[in-house]
ZAKENU-81376 format. One record per residue: x, y, z of N, C-alpha, C in turn; chain. Coordinates in nm, 4 decimals. Layout:
REM residues N
X,Y,Z,X,Y,Z,X,Y,Z,A
...
END
This chain:
REM residues 113
-7.5227,35.0413,22.3737,-7.5420,34.9686,22.4690,-7.4515,34.8802,22.4908,A
-7.3809,34.8366,22.5820,-7.2816,34.7053,22.6274,-7.3822,34.6132,22.7245,A
-7.3431,34.5307,22.7316,-7.4341,34.3817,22.8203,-7.4092,34.4431,22.9926,A
-7.2793,34.5576,22.9660,-7.2595,34.5725,23.0790,-7.3624,34.6870,23.1801,A
-7.3528,34.7838,23.0426,-7.4275,34.9103,23.0887,-7.5858,34.8485,23.0606,A
-7.5895,34.7148,23.0056,-7.7755,34.6593,23.0070,-7.8312,34.6354,23.1395,A
-7.7143,34.5615,23.2002,-7.7297,34.4855,23.3359,-7.6902,34.5843,23.4070,A
-7.6677,34.7225,23.4354,-7.6436,34.8306,23.5419,-7.7864,34.8719,23.5369,A
-7.8477,34.9027,23.4083,-7.9881,34.9168,23.3942,-8.0924,34.8883,23.4655,A
-8.0789,34.7722,23.4222,-8.1395,34.6399,23.4895,-8.1915,34.6780,23.6159,A
-8.0430,34.6390,23.7268,-8.0273,34.6299,23.8372,-8.0684,34.7714,23.9290,A
-8.0328,34.8796,23.8176,-8.0626,35.0334,23.8914,-8.2710,35.0219,23.8694,A
-8.3022,34.9466,23.7960,-8.4177,35.0032,23.8042,-8.4795,34.8908,23.8734,A
-8.4452,34.7740,23.9215,-8.4724,34.7126,24.0018,-8.5182,34.7651,24.1693,A
-8.3694,34.8078,24.1473,-8.3261,34.9012,24.3187,-8.4191,35.0174,24.3451,A
-8.4403,35.0674,24.2073,-8.5150,35.1818,24.2050,-8.6654,35.1740,24.3413,A
-8.7257,35.0821,24.2675,-8.8668,35.0037,24.3222,-8.8189,34.8750,24.3910,A
-8.7388,34.9027,24.4777,-8.6961,34.8347,24.5855,-8.7324,34.6798,24.5503,A
-8.7296,34.6121,24.4242,-8.7205,34.4656,24.3762,-8.6542,34.3569,24.4046,A
-8.5236,34.4260,24.4344,-8.4626,34.2957,24.5122,-8.4878,34.1826,24.5737,A
-8.5534,34.2403,24.6587,-8.6066,34.1480,24.7761,-8.7225,34.0215,24.6935,A
-8.7557,34.0505,24.5492,-8.8185,33.9612,24.5279,-8.7872,33.8995,24.4053,A
-8.6263,33.9393,24.3514,-8.5683,33.9036,24.2495,-8.4905,33.8014,24.2542,A
-8.5334,33.6721,24.3285,-8.4771,33.5539,24.3655,-8.4152,33.4926,24.2249,A
-8.3253,33.4036,24.2138,-8.3230,33.2614,24.1412,-8.4387,33.2194,24.0828,A
-8.4774,33.1597,24.1808,-8.6000,33.1019,24.1220,-8.7100,33.1772,24.0579,A
-8.7380,33.2734,24.1604,-8.8769,33.4070,24.0712,-8.8107,33.4771,23.9109,A
-8.6681,33.4783,23.9210,-8.6321,33.5342,23.7797,-8.6811,33.4020,23.6776,A
-8.5984,33.2808,23.7427,-8.6355,33.1907,23.6068,-8.7376,33.1891,23.5527,A
-8.8550,33.1900,23.7011,-9.0014,33.1045,23.6462,-9.0592,33.2620,23.5331,A
-9.0115,33.3672,23.6312,-9.0720,33.4985,23.5548,-8.9930,33.5086,23.3807,A
-8.8535,33.4576,23.3540,-8.8251,33.4398,23.2092,-8.8842,33.3098,23.1396,A
-8.9228,33.1886,23.1827,-9.0051,33.0888,23.1720,-9.1232,33.1663,23.1046,A
-9.1703,33.2424,23.2015,-9.3151,33.2963,23.1107,-9.3037,33.4067,23.0165,A
-9.2344,33.4582,22.9835,-9.1883,33.5514,22.9477,-9.1412,33.4681,22.7975,A
-9.0705,33.3791,22.7993,-9.0444,33.2683,22.6804,-9.1894,33.2451,22.6129,A
-9.2334,33.2256,22.7120,-9.3988,33.1239,22.7262,-9.4839,33.2720,22.6122,A
-9.4309,33.3584,22.6638,-9.5461,33.4677,22.6266,-9.4888,33.5087,22.4191,A
-9.3101,33.4988,22.4210,-9.3007,33.4750,22.3146,-9.3051,33.3714,22.2435,A
-9.3310,33.2182,22.2302,-9.3819,33.1167,22.1745,-9.5039,33.2199,22.1652,A
-9.6541,33.1937,22.1979,-9.7398,33.2945,22.1914,-9.7977,33.3224,22.0258,A
-9.6589,33.4422,22.0155,-9.6839,33.4980,21.9345,-9.6728,33.3704,21.7810,A
-9.5801,33.3309,21.7999,-9.6027,33.2186,21.6639,-9.6582,33.0889,21.6629,A
-9.7568,33.0430,21.8123,-9.7873,32.9245,21.7771,-9.8677,32.9076,21.7100,A
-9.9513,32.9907,21.6284,-10.0168,32.9284,21.5009,-9.9500,32.9413,21.3705,A
-9.8659,33.0393,21.3562,-9.8023,33.0615,21.2424,-9.7417,32.9372,21.1651,A
-9.7698,32.9533,21.0364,-9.6476,32.8892,20.9639,-9.5402,32.9239,20.9453,A
-9.4804,32.8161,20.9312,-9.2647,32.8646,20.9181,-9.2799,32.9724,20.7987,A
-9.3678,32.9631,20.7152,-9.3068,33.1065,20.6187,-9.4054,33.2654,20.7023,A
-9.4631,33.2198,20.7235,-9.5726,33.3623,20.7717,-9.4326,33.3688,20.9445,A
-9.4143,33.3115,20.9818,-9.3467,33.2999,21.1174,-9.1631,33.3820,21.0630,A
-9.1724,33.3585,20.9568,-9.0090,33.4228,20.8922,-9.0290,33.5302,20.8344,A
-9.1513,33.5665,20.8576,-9.2342,33.6969,20.7991,-9.2629,33.8249,20.8887,A
-9.2831,33.7900,21.0174,-9.3428,33.8073,21.1613,-9.3341,33.9508,21.1696,A
-9.1995,34.0114,21.1483,-9.1201,34.1719,21.1577,-9.1936,34.2521,21.0594,A
-9.2503,34.1829,20.9430,-9.2409,34.2707,20.8814,-9.4257,34.3145,20.8959,A
-9.4910,34.2837,20.9736,-9.6378,34.3108,21.0129,-9.5979,34.4046,21.1735,A
-9.6471,34.4865,21.1170,-9.6298,34.6371,21.2486,-9.6842,34.6240,21.3909,A
-9.7588,34.5336,21.3351,-9.8075,34.4707,21.5323,-9.7872,34.3506,21.5219,A
-9.7867,34.2497,21.4828,-9.7000,34.1254,21.4887,-9.5491,34.1532,21.5732,A
-9.5255,34.2530,21.4699,-9.3424,34.2546,21.4749,-9.3054,34.3597,21.6483,A
-9.4009,34.4134,21.6459,-9.3839,34.5150,21.7708,-9.4284,34.3988,21.8987,A
-9.4982,34.3286,21.8735,-9.5514,34.2380,21.9951,-9.4308,34.1618,22.0239,A
-9.3582,34.0888,21.8642,-9.2454,34.0252,21.9399,-9.1256,34.0617,21.9473,A
-9.0821,34.1843,21.9036,-8.9955,34.2633,22.0043,-9.0135,34.3368,22.0976,A
-9.1666,34.3392,22.1877,-9.1372,34.3674,22.2955,-9.1647,34.2336,22.3783,A
-9.1752,34.1061,22.3503,-9.1815,33.9700,22.4609,-9.0160,33.9909,22.4139,A
-8.9039,33.9593,22.3426,-8.8019,33.9881,22.3340,-8.7104,34.0472,22.4252,A
-8.7781,34.1565,22.4091,-8.7167,34.2698,22.5528,-8.7626,34.2132,22.6729,A
-8.8695,34.1924,22.7209,-8.8902,34.0906,22.8230,-8.8090,33.9670,22.8513,A
-8.7437,33.9121,22.7637,-8.7073,33.8103,22.7951,-8.5704,33.8231,22.8383,A
-8.5191,33.9139,22.7499,-8.3507,33.9946,22.7763,-8.3521,34.0542,22.9233,A
-8.4698,34.1268,22.9365,-8.4787,34.1687,23.0632,-8.4169,34.0808,23.1711,A
-8.5254,33.9908,23.2044,-8.5468,33.8712,23.3029,-8.3783,33.8177,23.2811,A
-8.3569,33.7633,23.1417,-8.2501,33.6912,23.1699,-8.1162,33.7544,23.2204,A
-8.1120,33.9031,23.1853,-8.0089,33.9946,23.2228,-8.0086,33.9920,23.3457,A
-8.1370,34.0023,23.4146,-8.0948,33.9957,23.5618,-8.1069,33.8690,23.6385,A
-8.1592,33.7579,23.6204,-8.0884,33.6274,23.6244,-7.9562,33.6092,23.6766,A
-7.8768,33.6717,23.5574,-7.7271,33.5959,23.5210,-7.6827,33.7482,23.6512,A
-7.7283,33.8689,23.6152,-7.6354,33.9375,23.7154,-7.7001,33.8729,23.8886,A
-7.7795,33.8450,23.9080,-7.8255,33.7504,24.0512,-7.7612,33.7214,24.0837,A
-7.7023,33.5996,23.9382,-7.6359,33.4958,24.0165,-7.4755,33.4943,23.9834,A
-7.4220,33.6427,23.9374,-7.3108,33.6219,23.9358,-7.2293,33.5923,23.8021,A
-7.3189,33.5270,23.6573,-7.2886,33.5297,23.5757,-7.2853,33.6313,23.4658,A
-7.1681,33.6175,23.4024,-7.1116,33.6929,23.2767,-7.1836,33.6238,23.1074,A
-7.2615,33.7338,23.0896,-7.4289,33.6562,22.9810,-7.3435,33.6286,22.8613,A
-7.2151,33.7053,22.8258,-7.1461,33.6928,22.7163,-7.0528,33.5778,22.7343,A
-6.9491,33.5630,22.8440,-6.8383,33.4618,22.8585,-7.0057,33.3363,22.8738,A
-7.0698,33.3387,22.9111,-7.1334,33.2162,22.9408,-7.1811,33.1246,22.8219,A
-7.2536,33.2514,22.6950,-7.2897,33.2261,22.5710,-7.1396,33.2099,22.5298,A
-7.0372,33.2704,22.5436,-6.9326,33.2101,22.4286,-6.8655,33.0821,22.4536,A
-6.8788,33.0631,22.5571,-6.8387,32.9269,22.6194,-6.9298,32.8165,22.5471,A
-7.0800,32.8256,22.5735,-7.1729,32.7182,22.4945,-7.1183,32.7463,22.3418,A
-7.1139,32.8070,22.3348,-7.0677,32.8292,22.1253,-6.9189,32.7449,22.1261,A
-6.8314,32.7572,22.1987,-6.7438,32.6928,22.2109,-6.7187,32.5642,22.2500,A
-6.8262,32.4550,22.3239,-6.8603,32.3528,22.3449,-6.9325,32.2921,22.1963,A
-7.0055,32.3983,22.1951,-7.1319,32.3281,22.0469,-7.0305,32.2886,21.9122,A
-6.9308,32.4220,21.9024,-6.8231,32.3980,21.8071,-6.7202,32.2673,21.8312,A
-6.6964,32.2111,21.9390,-6.6497,32.0742,21.9562,-6.7174,31.9752,21.9531,A
-6.8776,31.9650,21.9599,-6.9180,31.8730,21.9712,-7.0007,31.8857,21.8055,A
-7.0201,31.9856,21.7619,-7.0593,32.0087,21.5766,-6.9809,32.0151,21.4992,A
-6.8481,31.9519,21.4755,-6.7572,31.9880,21.3705,-6.8399,32.0168,21.2560,A
-6.8079,32.1689,21.1817,-6.8598,32.1656,21.0552,-6.8660,32.0459,20.9505,A
-6.7169,31.9943,20.9363,-6.7298,31.8717,20.8606,-6.8686,31.7838,20.8724,A
-6.8547,31.7502,21.0508,-7.0295,31.6164,21.0447,-7.1171,31.7138,21.0698,A
-7.1693,31.8290,21.0728,-7.2688,31.9174,21.1463,-7.3368,31.9819,21.0398,A
-7.2743,32.0144,20.9550,-7.2908,32.1491,20.7811,-7.4287,32.0977,20.7702,A
-7.5326,32.1368,20.7315,-7.6669,32.0735,20.6429,-7.6939,31.9953,20.7707,A
-7.7079,31.9439,20.8617,-7.7707,31.8322,20.9411,-7.8064,31.9139,21.0664,A
-7.9410,31.8861,21.1045,-8.0058,31.9342,21.2003,-8.0097,31.7639,21.2932,A
-7.9859,31.6530,21.3217,-7.8824,31.5888,21.4003,-7.8742,31.5912,21.5110,A
-7.9140,31.5870,21.6521,-7.8232,31.6228,21.7583,-7.7224,31.4931,21.7972,A
-7.6405,31.5180,21.8908,-7.5387,31.4337,21.9317,-7.4946,31.4457,22.0683,A
END
């Protein structure tokens, strides 16, 4: 499935339920933040090593996968409502980051610029 197909599926889901009236950018951004918070909660008390292995645990992995699904759905819906192409926005940011963090200066460093 492409992002266009996902966008159409999420839009149809909302339209079938007459939820467009509630899907304002503010409401969707707040819902997205809430879902990101739920994703963060899955990692909150894990060590870095445990977090790296989270998908090996069937129960924890299923919860993480579900929360990432929720985040993707709300992000997709927000972008659709705002008329933003997610792939284009991400590629633009990646190009900007490549300029800001050239490989020869940023490789192996977590320093922000």
